[in-house]
C-alpha positions in Angstrom: -20.1 7.6 -43.8 -22.9 5.0 -43.2 -22.1 2.2 -40.6 -22.1 -0.5 -43.2 -19.3 1.4 -45.0 -17.1 1.6 -41.9 -13.6 0.3 -42.7 -13.0 -3.3 -41.5 -10.1 -2.3 -39.2 -12.4 0.2 -37.3 -15.2 -2.3 -36.9 -12.8 -4.9 -35.6 -11.5 -2.4 -33.0 -15.1 -1.7 -31.8 -15.7 -5.4 -31.4 -12.6 -5.9 -29.3 -13.4 -3.0 -27.2 -16.9 -4.3 -26.6 -15.6 -7.7 -25.5 -13.2 -6.1 -23.1 -16.1 -4.1 -21.5 -18.1 -7.4 -21.1 -15.2 -9.1 -19.4 -14.7 -6.2 -17.0 -18.4 -6.0 -16.1 -18.3 -9.2 -14.0 -15.6 -9.2 -11.3 -13.4 -12.3 -11.1 -14.0 -13.4 -14.7 -11.8 -13.9 -17.7 -12.6 -14.9 -21.3 -10.5 -17.8 -22.5 -9.3 -18.4 -26.1 -11.7 -21.3 -26.5 -14.7 -19.0 -25.7 -15.1 -20.3 -22.1 -15.3 -17.8 -19.3 -13.1 -18.5 -16.2 -14.6 -17.4 -12.9 -12.5 -16.8 -9.8 -14.7 -17.0 -6.7 -14.7 -17.4 -2.9 -17.3 -19.3 -1.0 -17.7 -18.6 2.7 -19.5 -19.9 5.8 -19.6 -19.1 9.5 -20.9 -20.7 12.7 -21.4 -19.8 16.3 -20.2 -22.8 18.4 -20.5 -23.2 22.2 -17.1 -23.1 23.9 -16.1 -26.4 25.4 -12.8 -25.5 27.1 -12.2 -23.4 30.2 -8.8 -22.0 31.3 -8.3 -20.4 34.7 -5.2 -18.6 35.9 -4.7 -18.4 39.6 -1.9 -16.9 41.6 -0.3 -17.1 45.0 1.9 -14.3 46.4 3.7 -13.5 49.6 5.6 -10.5 51.0 8.4 -10.7 53.6 11.5 -8.8 54.7 13.6 -11.6 53.2 13.2 -12.9 49.7 13.8 -16.5 50.8 11.0 -16.3 53.4 8.5 -15.0 50.8 9.6 -17.6 48.3 9.2 -20.4 50.8 5.6 -19.3 51.4 4.8 -19.2 47.7 6.4 -22.5 47.1 4.5 -24.1 49.9 1.2 -22.7 48.6 1.8 -23.8 45.1 2.9 -27.3 46.0 -0.3 -27.8 48.0 -2.4 -26.4 45.0 -0.7 -28.8 42.6 -1.4 -31.7 44.9 -5.1 -30.8 45.1 -5.2 -30.3 41.3 -3.6 -33.7 40.8 -6.7 -35.3 42.5 -8.8 -34.2 39.5 -8.0 -36.3 36.4 -10.2 -34.1 34.2 -8.0 -31.0 35.0 -4.7 -30.2 33.4 -2.4 -28.0 35.7 0.9 -26.2 35.0 2.8 -23.4 36.8 3.8 -20.3 34.9 5.2 -16.8 35.6 7.4 -17.0 38.8 8.6 -13.6 39.8 10.5 -11.9 42.7 10.6 -8.1 43.1 11.8 -5.7 45.7 9.5 -3.3 47.6 11.3 0.0 48.1 10.9 2.5 50.9 8.6 5.3 49.9 10.9 7.9 51.3 14.2 6.3 50.4 14.2 4.6 47.0 17.6 3.1 47.6 16.3 1.1 50.6 14.4 -2.2 50.2 11.7 -2.8 52.8 10.5 -6.1 51.7 10.4 -8.7 48.9 7.3 -9.9 47.0 7.2 -13.2 45.3 4.4 -14.4 43.0 3.7 -17.5 41.0 0.8 -18.4 38.6 -1.1 -21.6 38.2 -2.9 -22.4 35.0 -5.8 -24.9 35.1 -7.5 -26.2 32.0 -10.5 -28.5 31.6 -13.5 -29.4 29.5 -15.4 -30.2 32.7 -16.5 -26.8 33.9 -18.2 -28.1 37.1 -15.1 -30.0 38.2 -12.8 -27.2 37.4 -15.1 -24.7 39.1 -15.1 -26.8 42.3 -11.3 -27.0 42.3 -11.0 -23.2 41.8 -13.3 -22.7 44.8 -11.2 -25.0 46.9 -7.9 -23.3 45.9 -9.4 -19.9 46.6 -9.8 -20.9 50.3 -6.1 -22.0 50.4 -4.2 -18.8 49.6 -4.8 -18.7 45.8 -6.7 -16.0 43.9 -8.3 -16.0 40.5 -6.7 -13.5 38.1 -8.1 -14.5 34.7 -10.6 -16.9 33.1 -11.1 -17.6 29.4 -13.2 -19.9 27.3 -12.3 -21.5 24.0 -13.0 -24.3 21.5 -11.0 -27.5 21.7 -9.3 -28.8 18.5 -11.8 -31.7 18.6 -14.7 -29.3 18.6 -13.3 -27.4 15.6 -12.7 -30.6 13.7 -16.2 -31.8 14.4 -17.6 -28.8 12.4 -15.0 -28.7 9.7 -16.5 -31.2 7.2 -20.0 -29.7 7.3 -18.5 -26.2 6.9 -16.5 -27.2 3.9 -19.7 -28.4 2.2 -21.5 -25.1 3.1 -18.6 -23.0 1.7 -18.6 -25.0 -1.5 -22.4 -24.6 -1.9 -21.9 -20.9 -1.5 -19.2 -20.9 -4.2 -21.3 -22.9 -6.6 -24.3 -20.7 -6.1 -22.3 -17.6 -7.0 -20.9 -19.4 -10.1 -24.4 -20.4 -11.2 -25.7 -16.8 -10.9 -22.8 -15.5 -13.1 -23.0 -18.4 -15.5 -26.8 -17.7 -16.1 -26.1 -14.0 -16.7 -23.6 -15.0 -19.4 -26.0 -17.5 -21.0 -23.8 -20.4 -20.2 -25.2 -23.9 -19.9 -22.5 -25.8 -17.9 -19.8 -25.1 -15.2 -16.5 -27.0 -15.0 -14.4 -26.8 -11.8 -10.8 -26.1 -12.6 -9.3 -25.6 -9.2 -10.3 -25.5 -5.5 -8.2 -24.1 -2.7 -9.0 -24.6 1.0 -7.2 -22.0 3.2 -6.9 -22.5 6.9 -10.2 -21.8 8.6 -10.5 -18.8 10.8 -11.2 -19.0 14.5 -11.7 -16.0 16.8 -9.7 -17.7 19.5 -10.4 -17.8 23.2 -13.0 -15.5 24.6 -11.3 -12.3 25.9 -9.8 -12.9 29.3 -12.0 -11.7 32.2 -10.6 -10.5 35.4 -12.3 -12.1 38.4 -12.6 -10.4 41.8 -11.1 -12.1 44.7 -13.6 -14.2 46.7 -13.9 -14.3 50.4 -13.4 -17.6 52.3 -17.1 -18.3 52.5 -17.4 -18.3 48.7 -17.5 -21.6 46.8 -17.0 -21.5 43.0 -17.4 -18.5 40.7 -20.5 -18.2 38.5 -19.4 -18.8 34.9 -20.9 -18.4 31.4 -18.9 -20.1 28.7 -20.4 -18.2 25.7 -19.7 -19.0 22.1 -16.8 -18.7 19.6 -17.1 -18.0 15.9 -15.7 -20.4 13.3 -15.2 -19.1 9.8 -14.2 -21.1 6.7 -13.7 -20.2 3.1 -12.9 -21.9 -0.2 -11.4 -20.3 -3.3 -12.1 -21.8 -6.6 -11.7 -21.3 -10.4 -14.5 -22.5 -12.6 -15.2 -22.3 -16.3 -18.6 -21.3 -17.6 -19.3 -23.2 -20.9 -21.8 -23.1 -23.6 -22.5 -19.3 -23.5 -24.0 -17.9 -26.7 -21.9 -15.3 -28.6 -23.0 -11.9 -27.4 -23.4 -9.3 -30.1 -21.6 -6.2 -29.3 -22.5 -2.9 -31.0 -20.1 -0.1 -31.9 -19.2 2.3 -29.2 -21.3 5.5 -29.2 
């Protein structure tokens, strides 16, 4: 039977099948009843931003035959450290992680030889030089550095947010234009835009710092960078596309 004598029902089924193949050929698209093609796309952007916040964890500890004696030493050291930190308006200080634990005899685990008490001090500032000086001072007064991390302040993240939204939207629209041109469309209409929470790789991994001797001043530091990522999800319609002729399946 020649093609022009194919029953109408069969030709209609070929046409529908051809349109289905066309819709599936472009991810994130759907053909509407009005002939417009709906595109579901995600635009993305990413930036490396210099860290502007530094957090230092320090600790003081003492060991003594009596728990009260060890605790008194730790309390005295921490009170002095907080007083010194209070002299720096640019530094925020808080105490965390107070612990007391027994030290058992190596030969007789039922016998306690001593008690060890420890308390941590967390110092945070955007003034790296001032915080570094304070850390150096505290290291000479019975405190040691256990961890240092760098991060972005909320203000720094907000500073880049508006520009990154524009960049992500430009990426989304560029993708839509490429697909629309491939369909032969002449216009794009935005239906919906969603702005998920931006991603942030968080503080730099904590770095253990070796204890410094009494002659040392402040530790050498490199703040590094953090990565900010932002995406926008959108639905757009590609309008004005010419009807595409679809031949019968082979």
